[in-house]
LUMSE-827640 format. One record per atom (N, C-alpha, C): residue in three letters; atom name; x, y, z. Coordinates in steps of 0.1 Angstrom, whole numbers, plus 5000, padded with zeros to 4 digits. Layout:
rec rest: ALA | atom: CA | c1: X | c2: Y | c3: Z
...
END
This chain:
rec rest: MET | atom: N | c1: 4084 | c2: 7244 | c3: 3418
rec rest: MET | atom: CA | c1: 4088 | c2: 7234 | c3: 3403
rec rest: MET | atom: C | c1: 4095 | c2: 7233 | c3: 3395
rec rest: ASP | atom: N | c1: 4104 | c2: 7246 | c3: 3395
rec rest: ASP | atom: CA | c1: 4114 | c2: 7249 | c3: 3388
rec rest: ASP | atom: C | c1: 4130 | c2: 7242 | c3: 3394
rec rest: GLU | atom: N | c1: 4126 | c2: 7242 | c3: 3404
rec rest: GLU | atom: CA | c1: 4136 | c2: 7235 | c3: 3418
rec rest: GLU | atom: C | c1: 4136 | c2: 7219 | c3: 3413
rec rest: LEU | atom: N | c1: 4123 | c2: 7217 | c3: 3415
rec rest: LEU | atom: CA | c1: 4116 | c2: 7202 | c3: 3408
rec rest: LEU | atom: C | c1: 4124 | c2: 7193 | c3: 3403
rec rest: ALA | atom: N | c1: 4123 | c2: 7201 | c3: 3389
rec rest: ALA | atom: CA | c1: 4124 | c2: 7201 | c3: 3378
rec rest: ALA | atom: C | c1: 4139 | c2: 7195 | c3: 3376
rec rest: LYS | atom: N | c1: 4148 | c2: 7206 | c3: 3379
rec rest: LYS | atom: CA | c1: 4162 | c2: 7206 | c3: 3378
rec rest: LYS | atom: C | c1: 4166 | c2: 7192 | c3: 3386
rec rest: GLU | atom: N | c1: 4160 | c2: 7187 | c3: 3400
rec rest: GLU | atom: CA | c1: 4164 | c2: 7181 | c3: 3408
rec rest: GLU | atom: C | c1: 4166 | c2: 7166 | c3: 3394
rec rest: LYS | atom: N | c1: 4151 | c2: 7165 | c3: 3391
rec rest: LYS | atom: CA | c1: 4149 | c2: 7155 | c3: 3384
rec rest: LYS | atom: C | c1: 4161 | c2: 7150 | c3: 3372
rec rest: ALA | atom: N | c1: 4160 | c2: 7165 | c3: 3363
rec rest: ALA | atom: CA | c1: 4173 | c2: 7163 | c3: 3355
rec rest: ALA | atom: C | c1: 4184 | c2: 7162 | c3: 3357
rec rest: LEU | atom: N | c1: 4191 | c2: 7164 | c3: 3369
rec rest: LEU | atom: CA | c1: 4197 | c2: 7164 | c3: 3378
rec rest: LEU | atom: C | c1: 4203 | c2: 7150 | c3: 3378
rec rest: ASN | atom: N | c1: 4190 | c2: 7143 | c3: 3387
rec rest: ASN | atom: CA | c1: 4194 | c2: 7128 | c3: 3389
rec rest: ASN | atom: C | c1: 4190 | c2: 7118 | c3: 3383
rec rest: GLU | atom: N | c1: 4185 | c2: 7122 | c3: 3366
rec rest: GLU | atom: CA | c1: 4187 | c2: 7115 | c3: 3355
rec rest: GLU | atom: C | c1: 4199 | c2: 7113 | c3: 3350
rec rest: GLU | atom: N | c1: 4207 | c2: 7125 | c3: 3349
rec rest: GLU | atom: CA | c1: 4223 | c2: 7129 | c3: 3342
rec rest: GLU | atom: C | c1: 4229 | c2: 7120 | c3: 3357
rec rest: LEU | atom: N | c1: 4225 | c2: 7118 | c3: 3368
rec rest: LEU | atom: CA | c1: 4238 | c2: 7108 | c3: 3375
rec rest: LEU | atom: C | c1: 4233 | c2: 7098 | c3: 3375
rec rest: ARG | atom: N | c1: 4221 | c2: 7091 | c3: 3369
rec rest: ARG | atom: CA | c1: 4219 | c2: 7080 | c3: 3370
rec rest: ARG | atom: C | c1: 4219 | c2: 7071 | c3: 3357
rec rest: LYS | atom: N | c1: 4223 | c2: 7081 | c3: 3343
rec rest: LYS | atom: CA | c1: 4231 | c2: 7083 | c3: 3334
rec rest: LYS | atom: C | c1: 4245 | c2: 7076 | c3: 3335
rec rest: GLN | atom: N | c1: 4251 | c2: 7088 | c3: 3343
rec rest: GLN | atom: CA | c1: 4265 | c2: 7087 | c3: 3344
rec rest: GLN | atom: C | c1: 4267 | c2: 7070 | c3: 3354
rec rest: ILE | atom: N | c1: 4266 | c2: 7065 | c3: 3359
rec rest: ILE | atom: CA | c1: 4262 | c2: 7055 | c3: 3371
rec rest: ILE | atom: C | c1: 4261 | c2: 7045 | c3: 3363
rec rest: GLN | atom: N | c1: 4256 | c2: 7043 | c3: 3353
rec rest: GLN | atom: CA | c1: 4254 | c2: 7032 | c3: 3344
rec rest: GLN | atom: C | c1: 4264 | c2: 7030 | c3: 3334
rec rest: GLU | atom: N | c1: 4266 | c2: 7042 | c3: 3325
rec rest: GLU | atom: CA | c1: 4279 | c2: 7041 | c3: 3319
rec rest: GLU | atom: C | c1: 4292 | c2: 7040 | c3: 3330
rec rest: LEU | atom: N | c1: 4294 | c2: 7040 | c3: 3337
rec rest: LEU | atom: CA | c1: 4307 | c2: 7038 | c3: 3346
rec rest: LEU | atom: C | c1: 4303 | c2: 7022 | c3: 3347
rec rest: GLN | atom: N | c1: 4286 | c2: 7020 | c3: 3353
rec rest: GLN | atom: CA | c1: 4287 | c2: 6999 | c3: 3355
rec rest: GLN | atom: C | c1: 4293 | c2: 6992 | c3: 3342
rec rest: ARG | atom: N | c1: 4287 | c2: 6997 | c3: 3330
rec rest: ARG | atom: CA | c1: 4292 | c2: 6993 | c3: 3319
rec rest: ARG | atom: C | c1: 4301 | c2: 6991 | c3: 3312
rec rest: GLN | atom: N | c1: 4314 | c2: 7006 | c3: 3315
rec rest: GLN | atom: CA | c1: 4330 | c2: 7006 | c3: 3315
rec rest: GLN | atom: C | c1: 4334 | c2: 6997 | c3: 3326
rec rest: LEU | atom: N | c1: 4328 | c2: 6994 | c3: 3339
rec rest: LEU | atom: CA | c1: 4333 | c2: 6982 | c3: 3350
rec rest: LEU | atom: C | c1: 4328 | c2: 6970 | c3: 3343
rec rest: GLU | atom: N | c1: 4321 | c2: 6965 | c3: 3339
rec rest: GLU | atom: CA | c1: 4319 | c2: 6950 | c3: 3332
rec rest: GLU | atom: C | c1: 4327 | c2: 6949 | c3: 3325
rec rest: GLU | atom: N | c1: 4328 | c2: 6956 | c3: 3312
rec rest: GLU | atom: CA | c1: 4340 | c2: 6958 | c3: 3302
rec rest: GLU | atom: C | c1: 4351 | c2: 6959 | c3: 3309
rec rest: ALA | atom: N | c1: 4357 | c2: 6965 | c3: 3317
rec rest: ALA | atom: CA | c1: 4370 | c2: 6962 | c3: 3318
rec rest: ALA | atom: C | c1: 4371 | c2: 6951 | c3: 3325
rec rest: GLN | atom: N | c1: 4363 | c2: 6944 | c3: 3334
rec rest: GLN | atom: CA | c1: 4367 | c2: 6934 | c3: 3347
rec rest: GLN | atom: C | c1: 4369 | c2: 6921 | c3: 3335
rec rest: ILE | atom: N | c1: 4358 | c2: 6918 | c3: 3323
rec rest: ILE | atom: CA | c1: 4361 | c2: 6909 | c3: 3307
rec rest: ILE | atom: C | c1: 4374 | c2: 6910 | c3: 3306
rec rest: LYS | atom: N | c1: 4377 | c2: 6919 | c3: 3306
rec rest: LYS | atom: CA | c1: 4394 | c2: 6924 | c3: 3298
rec rest: LYS | atom: C | c1: 4400 | c2: 6918 | c3: 3305
rec rest: ILE | atom: N | c1: 4401 | c2: 6918 | c3: 3324
rec rest: ILE | atom: CA | c1: 4409 | c2: 6913 | c3: 3324
rec rest: ILE | atom: C | c1: 4406 | c2: 6896 | c3: 3330
rec rest: GLY | atom: N | c1: 4398 | c2: 6893 | c3: 3327
rec rest: GLY | atom: CA | c1: 4394 | c2: 6880 | c3: 3329
rec rest: GLY | atom: C | c1: 4399 | c2: 6871 | c3: 3311
rec rest: GLU | atom: N | c1: 4399 | c2: 6882 | c3: 3300
rec rest: GLU | atom: CA | c1: 4405 | c2: 6876 | c3: 3290
rec rest: GLU | atom: C | c1: 4420 | c2: 6875 | c3: 3289
rec rest: LEU | atom: N | c1: 4429 | c2: 6885 | c3: 3298
rec rest: LEU | atom: CA | c1: 4441 | c2: 6886 | c3: 3299
rec rest: LEU | atom: C | c1: 4446 | c2: 6875 | c3: 3309
rec rest: LYS | atom: N | c1: 4441 | c2: 6872 | c3: 3319
rec rest: LYS | atom: CA | c1: 4442 | c2: 6858 | c3: 3325
rec rest: LYS | atom: C | c1: 4443 | c2: 6847 | c3: 3323
rec rest: ALA | atom: N | c1: 4436 | c2: 6845 | c3: 3311
rec rest: ALA | atom: CA | c1: 4432 | c2: 6831 | c3: 3309
rec rest: ALA | atom: C | c1: 4443 | c2: 6835 | c3: 3296
rec rest: ILE | atom: N | c1: 4445 | c2: 6843 | c3: 3290
rec rest: ILE | atom: CA | c1: 4459 | c2: 6843 | c3: 3284
rec rest: ILE | atom: C | c1: 4470 | c2: 6840 | c3: 3289
rec rest: ILE | atom: N | c1: 4478 | c2: 6849 | c3: 3302
rec rest: ILE | atom: CA | c1: 4488 | c2: 6845 | c3: 3309
rec rest: ILE | atom: C | c1: 4487 | c2: 6832 | c3: 3316
rec rest: GLY | atom: N | c1: 4475 | c2: 6824 | c3: 3322
rec rest: GLY | atom: CA | c1: 4471 | c2: 6808 | c3: 3320
rec rest: GLY | atom: C | c1: 4476 | c2: 6808 | c3: 3336
rec rest: ARG | atom: N | c1: 4487 | c2: 6813 | c3: 3343
rec rest: ARG | atom: CA | c1: 4493 | c2: 6816 | c3: 3359
rec rest: ARG | atom: C | c1: 4488 | c2: 6833 | c3: 3366
rec rest: HIS | atom: N | c1: 4497 | c2: 6829 | c3: 3376
rec rest: HIS | atom: CA | c1: 4497 | c2: 6842 | c3: 3385
rec rest: HIS | atom: C | c1: 4512 | c2: 6846 | c3: 3383
rec rest: ASN | atom: N | c1: 4521 | c2: 6839 | c3: 3384
rec rest: ASN | atom: CA | c1: 4536 | c2: 6843 | c3: 3381
rec rest: ASN | atom: C | c1: 4538 | c2: 6841 | c3: 3368
rec rest: ALA | atom: N | c1: 4535 | c2: 6848 | c3: 3357
rec rest: ALA | atom: CA | c1: 4538 | c2: 6845 | c3: 3343
rec rest: ALA | atom: C | c1: 4557 | c2: 6842 | c3: 3339
rec rest: ARG | atom: N | c1: 4565 | c2: 6849 | c3: 3351
rec rest: ARG | atom: CA | c1: 4576 | c2: 6843 | c3: 3342
rec rest: ARG | atom: C | c1: 4583 | c2: 6834 | c3: 3354
rec rest: GLY | atom: N | c1: 4574 | c2: 6826 | c3: 3360
rec rest: GLY | atom: CA | c1: 4582 | c2: 6813 | c3: 3364
rec rest: GLY | atom: C | c1: 4590 | c2: 6813 | c3: 3378
rec rest: ALA | atom: N | c1: 4590 | c2: 6832 | c3: 3386
rec rest: ALA | atom: CA | c1: 4605 | c2: 6830 | c3: 3393
rec rest: ALA | atom: C | c1: 4599 | c2: 6823 | c3: 3408
rec rest: GLY | atom: N | c1: 4606 | c2: 6821 | c3: 3416
rec rest: GLY | atom: CA | c1: 4607 | c2: 6815 | c3: 3428
rec rest: GLY | atom: C | c1: 4610 | c2: 6802 | c3: 3431
rec rest: ARG | atom: N | c1: 4610 | c2: 6797 | c3: 3444
rec rest: ARG | atom: CA | c1: 4613 | c2: 6783 | c3: 3439
rec rest: ARG | atom: C | c1: 4602 | c2: 6773 | c3: 3440
rec rest: LYS | atom: N | c1: 4609 | c2: 6764 | c3: 3434
rec rest: LYS | atom: CA | c1: 4597 | c2: 6753 | c3: 3421
rec rest: LYS | atom: C | c1: 4596 | c2: 6745 | c3: 3435
rec rest: VAL | atom: N | c1: 4584 | c2: 6744 | c3: 3436
rec rest: VAL | atom: CA | c1: 4579 | c2: 6732 | c3: 3449
rec rest: VAL | atom: C | c1: 4583 | c2: 6714 | c3: 3443
rec rest: GLY | atom: N | c1: 4593 | c2: 6708 | c3: 3452
rec rest: GLY | atom: CA | c1: 4592 | c2: 6696 | c3: 3447
rec rest: GLY | atom: C | c1: 4606 | c2: 6690 | c3: 3436
rec rest: SER | atom: N | c1: 4613 | c2: 6706 | c3: 3437
rec rest: SER | atom: CA | c1: 4621 | c2: 6705 | c3: 3427
rec rest: SER | atom: C | c1: 4633 | c2: 6702 | c3: 3435
rec rest: ALA | atom: N | c1: 4639 | c2: 6694 | c3: 3436
rec rest: ALA | atom: CA | c1: 4647 | c2: 6696 | c3: 3445
rec rest: ALA | atom: C | c1: 4660 | c2: 6692 | c3: 3437
rec rest: ASN | atom: N | c1: 4664 | c2: 6703 | c3: 3427
rec rest: ASN | atom: CA | c1: 4683 | c2: 6696 | c3: 3426
rec rest: ASN | atom: C | c1: 4690 | c2: 6694 | c3: 3430
rec rest: SER | atom: N | c1: 4702 | c2: 6688 | c3: 3425
rec rest: SER | atom: CA | c1: 4710 | c2: 6683 | c3: 3432
rec rest: SER | atom: C | c1: 4722 | c2: 6697 | c3: 3436
rec rest: SER | atom: N | c1: 4725 | c2: 6707 | c3: 3431
rec rest: SER | atom: CA | c1: 4731 | c2: 6720 | c3: 3437
rec rest: SER | atom: C | c1: 4725 | c2: 6726 | c3: 3449
rec rest: ARG | atom: N | c1: 4712 | c2: 6725 | c3: 3450
rec rest: ARG | atom: CA | c1: 4701 | c2: 6729 | c3: 3460
rec rest: ARG | atom: C | c1: 4709 | c2: 6718 | c3: 3471
rec rest: LEU | atom: N | c1: 4705 | c2: 6704 | c3: 3468
rec rest: LEU | atom: CA | c1: 4708 | c2: 6697 | c3: 3480
rec rest: LEU | atom: C | c1: 4720 | c2: 6697 | c3: 3484
rec rest: GLU | atom: N | c1: 4733 | c2: 6698 | c3: 3476
rec rest: GLU | atom: CA | c1: 4748 | c2: 6701 | c3: 3479
rec rest: GLU | atom: C | c1: 4747 | c2: 6713 | c3: 3491
rec rest: ARG | atom: N | c1: 4740 | c2: 6723 | c3: 3483
rec rest: ARG | atom: CA | c1: 4741 | c2: 6733 | c3: 3496
rec rest: ARG | atom: C | c1: 4733 | c2: 6732 | c3: 3505
rec rest: TYR | atom: N | c1: 4726 | c2: 6723 | c3: 3505
rec rest: TYR | atom: CA | c1: 4720 | c2: 6724 | c3: 3522
rec rest: TYR | atom: C | c1: 4731 | c2: 6716 | c3: 3528
rec rest: ALA | atom: N | c1: 4736 | c2: 6703 | c3: 3524
rec rest: ALA | atom: CA | c1: 4748 | c2: 6693 | c3: 3523
rec rest: ALA | atom: C | c1: 4757 | c2: 6699 | c3: 3529
rec rest: LYS | atom: N | c1: 4759 | c2: 6710 | c3: 3528
rec rest: LYS | atom: CA | c1: 4774 | c2: 6720 | c3: 3532
rec rest: LYS | atom: C | c1: 4767 | c2: 6731 | c3: 3543
rec rest: PHE | atom: N | c1: 4755 | c2: 6731 | c3: 3544
rec rest: PHE | atom: CA | c1: 4749 | c2: 6740 | c3: 3559
rec rest: PHE | atom: C | c1: 4748 | c2: 6731 | c3: 3568
rec rest: VAL | atom: N | c1: 4744 | c2: 6722 | c3: 3566
rec rest: VAL | atom: CA | c1: 4744 | c2: 6711 | c3: 3579
rec rest: VAL | atom: C | c1: 4758 | c2: 6708 | c3: 3579
rec rest: SER | atom: N | c1: 4768 | c2: 6708 | c3: 3574
rec rest: SER | atom: CA | c1: 4781 | c2: 6698 | c3: 3578
rec rest: SER | atom: C | c1: 4788 | c2: 6713 | c3: 3584
rec rest: LEU | atom: N | c1: 4786 | c2: 6730 | c3: 3577
rec rest: LEU | atom: CA | c1: 4790 | c2: 6739 | c3: 3589
rec rest: LEU | atom: C | c1: 4783 | c2: 6740 | c3: 3597
rec rest: VAL | atom: N | c1: 4767 | c2: 6738 | c3: 3603
rec rest: VAL | atom: CA | c1: 4763 | c2: 6739 | c3: 3615
rec rest: VAL | atom: C | c1: 4765 | c2: 6728 | c3: 3625
rec rest: GLU | atom: N | c1: 4768 | c2: 6719 | c3: 3621
rec rest: GLU | atom: CA | c1: 4774 | c2: 6709 | c3: 3629
rec rest: GLU | atom: C | c1: 4789 | c2: 6714 | c3: 3637
rec rest: LYS | atom: N | c1: 4797 | c2: 6715 | c3: 3626
rec rest: LYS | atom: CA | c1: 4809 | c2: 6722 | c3: 3629
rec rest: LYS | atom: C | c1: 4808 | c2: 6736 | c3: 3638
rec rest: ARG | atom: N | c1: 4797 | c2: 6739 | c3: 3642
rec rest: ARG | atom: CA | c1: 4794 | c2: 6752 | c3: 3652
rec rest: ARG | atom: C | c1: 4799 | c2: 6763 | c3: 3642
rec rest: ALA | atom: N | c1: 4795 | c2: 6768 | c3: 3629
rec rest: ALA | atom: CA | c1: 4807 | c2: 6778 | c3: 3620
rec rest: ALA | atom: C | c1: 4794 | c2: 6793 | c3: 3621
rec rest: PRO | atom: N | c1: 4798 | c2: 6805 | c3: 3623
rec rest: PRO | atom: CA | c1: 4791 | c2: 6814 | c3: 3627
rec rest: PRO | atom: C | c1: 4784 | c2: 6814 | c3: 3618
rec rest: LYS | atom: N | c1: 4772 | c2: 6824 | c3: 3618
rec rest: LYS | atom: CA | c1: 4758 | c2: 6826 | c3: 3610
rec rest: LYS | atom: C | c1: 4765 | c2: 6831 | c3: 3598
rec rest: GLU | atom: N | c1: 4772 | c2: 6843 | c3: 3602
rec rest: GLU | atom: CA | c1: 4777 | c2: 6848 | c3: 3591
rec rest: GLU | atom: C | c1: 4788 | c2: 6843 | c3: 3579
rec rest: ASP | atom: N | c1: 4793 | c2: 6837 | c3: 3585
rec rest: ASP | atom: CA | c1: 4803 | c2: 6827 | c3: 3576
rec rest: ASP | atom: C | c1: 4797 | c2: 6816 | c3: 3569
rec rest: ILE | atom: N | c1: 4788 | c2: 6810 | c3: 3573
rec rest: ILE | atom: CA | c1: 4772 | c2: 6802 | c3: 3568
rec rest: ILE | atom: C | c1: 4773 | c2: 6806 | c3: 3556
rec rest: MET | atom: N | c1: 4766 | c2: 6817 | c3: 3556
rec rest: MET | atom: CA | c1: 4760 | c2: 6829 | c3: 3548
rec rest: MET | atom: C | c1: 4773 | c2: 6835 | c3: 3535
rec rest: ASP | atom: N | c1: 4778 | c2: 6839 | c3: 3536
rec rest: ASP | atom: CA | c1: 4795 | c2: 6839 | c3: 3526
rec rest: ASP | atom: C | c1: 4796 | c2: 6832 | c3: 3521
rec rest: ILE | atom: N | c1: 4795 | c2: 6815 | c3: 3528
rec rest: ILE | atom: CA | c1: 4805 | c2: 6804 | c3: 3522
rec rest: ILE | atom: C | c1: 4799 | c2: 6802 | c3: 3511
rec rest: LEU | atom: N | c1: 4781 | c2: 6797 | c3: 3514
rec rest: LEU | atom: CA | c1: 4773 | c2: 6794 | c3: 3506
rec rest: LEU | atom: C | c1: 4764 | c2: 6805 | c3: 3500
rec rest: GLY | atom: N | c1: 4769 | c2: 6818 | c3: 3505
rec rest: GLY | atom: CA | c1: 4765 | c2: 6829 | c3: 3494
rec rest: GLY | atom: C | c1: 4746 | c2: 6832 | c3: 3494
rec rest: ILE | atom: N | c1: 4739 | c2: 6823 | c3: 3506
rec rest: ILE | atom: CA | c1: 4728 | c2: 6823 | c3: 3509
rec rest: ILE | atom: C | c1: 4723 | c2: 6836 | c3: 3518
rec rest: SER | atom: N | c1: 4711 | c2: 6838 | c3: 3518
rec rest: SER | atom: CA | c1: 4708 | c2: 6853 | c3: 3521
rec rest: SER | atom: C | c1: 4703 | c2: 6854 | c3: 3539
rec rest: LEU | atom: N | c1: 4699 | c2: 6856 | c3: 3542
rec rest: LEU | atom: CA | c1: 4696 | c2: 6854 | c3: 3561
rec rest: LEU | atom: C | c1: 4683 | c2: 6841 | c3: 3554
rec rest: SER | atom: N | c1: 4674 | c2: 6849 | c3: 3548
rec rest: SER | atom: CA | c1: 4661 | c2: 6840 | c3: 3549
rec rest: SER | atom: C | c1: 4663 | c2: 6828 | c3: 3544
rec rest: THR | atom: N | c1: 4674 | c2: 6825 | c3: 3536
rec rest: THR | atom: CA | c1: 4675 | c2: 6815 | c3: 3532
rec rest: THR | atom: C | c1: 4681 | c2: 6803 | c3: 3544
rec rest: TYR | atom: N | c1: 4696 | c2: 6812 | c3: 3553
rec rest: TYR | atom: CA | c1: 4700 | c2: 6805 | c3: 3563
rec rest: TYR | atom: C | c1: 4690 | c2: 6809 | c3: 3571
rec rest: LYS | atom: N | c1: 4676 | c2: 6815 | c3: 3576
rec rest: LYS | atom: CA | c1: 4668 | c2: 6806 | c3: 3588
rec rest: LYS | atom: C | c1: 4658 | c2: 6796 | c3: 3580
rec rest: ARG | atom: N | c1: 4657 | c2: 6799 | c3: 3566
rec rest: ARG | atom: CA | c1: 4651 | c2: 6784 | c3: 3561
rec rest: ARG | atom: C | c1: 4652 | c2: 6771 | c3: 3563
rec rest: TYR | atom: N | c1: 4669 | c2: 6769 | c3: 3559
rec rest: TYR | atom: CA | c1: 4679 | c2: 6759 | c3: 3559
rec rest: TYR | atom: C | c1: 4676 | c2: 6750 | c3: 3576
rec rest: MET | atom: N | c1: 4678 | c2: 6767 | c3: 3584
rec rest: MET | atom: CA | c1: 4680 | c2: 6761 | c3: 3600
rec rest: MET | atom: C | c1: 4665 | c2: 6757 | c3: 3603
rec rest: LYS | atom: N | c1: 4657 | c2: 6759 | c3: 3601
rec rest: LYS | atom: CA | c1: 4644 | c2: 6752 | c3: 3606
rec rest: LYS | atom: C | c1: 4638 | c2: 6737 | c3: 3598
rec rest: ILE | atom: N | c1: 4647 | c2: 6738 | c3: 3585
rec rest: ILE | atom: CA | c1: 4648 | c2: 6723 | c3: 3581
rec rest: ILE | atom: C | c1: 4653 | c2: 6713 | c3: 3592
rec rest: TYR | atom: N | c1: 4670 | c2: 6719 | c3: 3593
rec rest: TYR | atom: CA | c1: 4677 | c2: 6712 | c3: 3597
rec rest: TYR | atom: C | c1: 4674 | c2: 6710 | c3: 3614
rec rest: GLN | atom: N | c1: 4666 | c2: 6718 | c3: 3621
rec rest: GLN | atom: CA | c1: 4659 | c2: 6717 | c3: 3632
rec rest: GLN | atom: C | c1: 4654 | c2: 6704 | c3: 3631
rec rest: GLU | atom: N | c1: 4641 | c2: 6707 | c3: 3623
rec rest: GLU | atom: CA | c1: 4634 | c2: 6698 | c3: 3622
rec rest: GLU | atom: C | c1: 4636 | c2: 6681 | c3: 3618
rec rest: GLN | atom: N | c1: 4644 | c2: 6681 | c3: 3611
rec rest: GLN | atom: CA | c1: 4652 | c2: 6669 | c3: 3612
rec rest: GLN | atom: C | c1: 4656 | c2: 6664 | c3: 3624
rec rest: LEU | atom: N | c1: 4661 | c2: 6673 | c3: 3627
rec rest: LEU | atom: CA | c1: 4667 | c2: 6670 | c3: 3644
rec rest: LEU | atom: C | c1: 4659 | c2: 6665 | c3: 3654
rec rest: ASN | atom: N | c1: 4651 | c2: 6669 | c3: 3653
rec rest: ASN | atom: CA | c1: 4633 | c2: 6667 | c3: 3662
rec rest: ASN | atom: C | c1: 4634 | c2: 6651 | c3: 3658
rec rest: GLU | atom: N | c1: 4629 | c2: 6649 | c3: 3642
rec rest: GLU | atom: CA | c1: 4626 | c2: 6641 | c3: 3642
rec rest: GLU | atom: C | c1: 4633 | c2: 6626 | c3: 3646
rec rest: GLU | atom: N | c1: 4650 | c2: 6633 | c3: 3641
rec rest: GLU | atom: CA | c1: 4656 | c2: 6618 | c3: 3644
rec rest: GLU | atom: C | c1: 4655 | c2: 6614 | c3: 3664
rec rest: GLU | atom: N | c1: 4655 | c2: 6624 | c3: 3668
rec rest: GLU | atom: CA | c1: 4651 | c2: 6627 | c3: 3687
rec rest: GLU | atom: C | c1: 4642 | c2: 6618 | c3: 3688
rec rest: SER | atom: N | c1: 4630 | c2: 6619 | c3: 3679
rec rest: SER | atom: CA | c1: 4617 | c2: 6613 | c3: 3686
rec rest: SER | atom: C | c1: 4617 | c2: 6601 | c3: 3681
rec rest: ILE | atom: N | c1: 4625 | c2: 6595 | c3: 3668
rec rest: ILE | atom: CA | c1: 4626 | c2: 6586 | c3: 3669
rec rest: ILE | atom: C | c1: 4637 | c2: 6574 | c3: 3678
rec rest: ASN | atom: N | c1: 4646 | c2: 6579 | c3: 3683
rec rest: ASN | atom: CA | c1: 4654 | c2: 6576 | c3: 3688
rec rest: ASN | atom: C | c1: 4651 | c2: 6572 | c3: 3703
END
């Protein structure tokens, strides 16, 4: 009987601990929701490219990219001249190739 009483007491203590942890978790989730509402967006600093904002410097850089590609300049030279990363080079090249495919399908 003594062991049964100890086991019941232990179970009750564990149940209380679980309830306390669940309460703490709920409070933390509420706090997270409040903080997200304050921030208002995932990217609080506004970093990254802006969708739909084709500013003139980006358009000029892409036009220069197209010019260099059509002159068959090496990839490294294009990246150095324009000051772009490999990721940007690949993105521009993808756009350029898509435009070429569109022009071919029209003709």
